[in-house]
N, C-alpha and C positions, 0 to 999 in steps of 0.2 A: 171619398174623404176619410171614411172610417178607416178604410183599409190603410191610408197613408198615416194616420194616427197610430194605428197598430204597430206600424214598422217602426216609428221613431220610438215607441216605447219599448219594443222588442230590441232594437238597437241600444237604447240606454241601459235596459235590463243586462244585455250581454257585455256591454262595456264596463258597467258596475261588477259584473261577475269576473271579468279579465282584471280589474285593478284589485279586487280583493285576493285573487289567486296569486298575484306577484308579490304581495306583502311579505316581508321578512319578519320572523317572529324573533325579537331580539334575545328573548328568554332561551329559545332553543339553540340559537348561534352561542350565547354565551355558556351554555351547557357542555359545549364541544371543548374539552379541555386537552392541551398538550402536556403529557407527562413532564415532570421537572427534570428528569434525567434524559430527556430526548435530544438528539444532536440539533445543532443550531443551522446545519446545512449538510444535506446529503446530495452527493454527486455520483453519477452513474457513467460507466465507460469514459473516464476522465484520464487526461494526460496533463501533467504538470511539469513544468521546467523551473529548475531551483537554480538561481544565480547568486555569484558573490562577486561584489564589486564589478559588474556588469559583464562577467563571464560565466557561461553556462557550465555548472559543475555537475548536475545531475538532472535526469529526466525520469519521472516516475508515471507509469501507466498502471491503472488499477479498474478492476471490475466495478467495485463501489466503495466510496470514500464517504465516511461520516465525520464531521468536524464538530468539536465543542469549543467555543470561543470565550467562554466565561468559565471562572472557577479554574479547575486545573485543565489548561489547555491540552488537548490531545486530538488526535486524529486516528480513526480505526479504518484500516483498510480490509475488505473481505472481497471474495469472489476472484482472487488472485491479483497478484502485483508483480511488475517488472520495474527494477530501479536500475538505470544505466549510470556508471560513473564516466563522466566525460574528461578528457584530458585537456591539456592547454591548446592544443592543435584543433580541438572540436570533435575528435574522434572518440568513439566509445572504447574505454580501456578495460572495463569489466562489466559484468552483469549479475546481478541478484535477482532471483525469481523465488516467490513463495505464495501459498495460499492465502495467508492473512498476516497482518501486521498492525503495530501501532506506533505512531509518532509522537513523542512527548516534546513538543515545541521548546518548552522553557529549558528542559534539560539537554536539548540538542541530541536526542537520542531516538533510535529507531529499533524496534524489536520485531523479528519476523518469525513466523512459526509455520510448521506443517510443509513438508516436502520443500526444504529449502535448498536451493541450489545457487552456488556462486562460482562464476566462471571468470577467470583473470585474463589478460592479453596474451599469456603464454599458453592459453588453453588448458591450464590446471583446473580441476573440478572439485569443488567442496560440496559434500551433501551432509545435511544434518536435518534435525527436527526443530531447532531454535538458534537463532542467531542475534546478536546485539550489535549495532553499529554506533559508534561513538563520533559524531561529527566533529567536535572540538579537537580530538586527539587523531582524528583520521585512523581509527583502529575497529577492528570487529573482534568478538569473542564468543565463545559459547562453552557451557559446562557439559553439554550433550554429548552422546557418541558422534563421531565424525567418519567421514570416508573421503579420503583425498586421493584424487586420481591425477597422476603426473605421467602422460605419455601411457605406456603400458603397465608402470608401476601403479600400485594401489596400496594405501597405507590406511588401516584402521586404528582409532584411538578414542579416547574420551577427553574432552576439552580441548580448545584451541584459542590461540592468541595470534592475531595478524594485523599487518599493514591493511588499509582499506582496499588496496588493490592486490593483496595477496602476493606482493612480490617478496615479502618475508613472512615466516609464520612458524609458529612452535605447537605441535601437538603436545599436551600435557602428559599424556599416559597412552602409549602405543600398546594396543591390544591384539594386534595380529602380527604376522610374521613379515620381516623386511628383509628382501634380499638385495645385497649390494654387489655390484660387479667386483671381482678380484682385481688386482693389479693386472695380472696375465690378460684379462678380458680387455682392459684398456689398451694395452700394448697390441693386442690382435687387430683392433679396430683402426 
């Protein structure tokens, strides 16, 4: 009989110990603060599809996306990004890659930086360290040095303005040599 009472008392003591061990200290929980400048949402290895009037316009793949939805709305992309521009038939018409970028939603603008490469449907390749895409005007531009490769031709310059698919573009200041075929070369082909 004593043994049984000891078991009940021991069991109650253990239960009491377990109940106190599971208690949340609200002061400690309140002490964990999130910095005011922290993003509202962070997504890793994400793919976003951007549509306009029900049609897919772009597809964004990124290593890490941090979004701020209050104040100045912005999205910061790190750990690499790939932005595909999609044509009306659903095929990818051009691709933009970079190490990092920022989307300013209210301004409908995206800025990409570090190892920026833009390849259009014709296979022309733009390389730079910074590029801005303006969604409203469907234009891209940079003030930084650029390298544009078109087949075997390569043009170096500073600054570029282009259509978002790079079907037309202007290099503001050419810094390298540009070799144009003579009329004789065209007739021989």
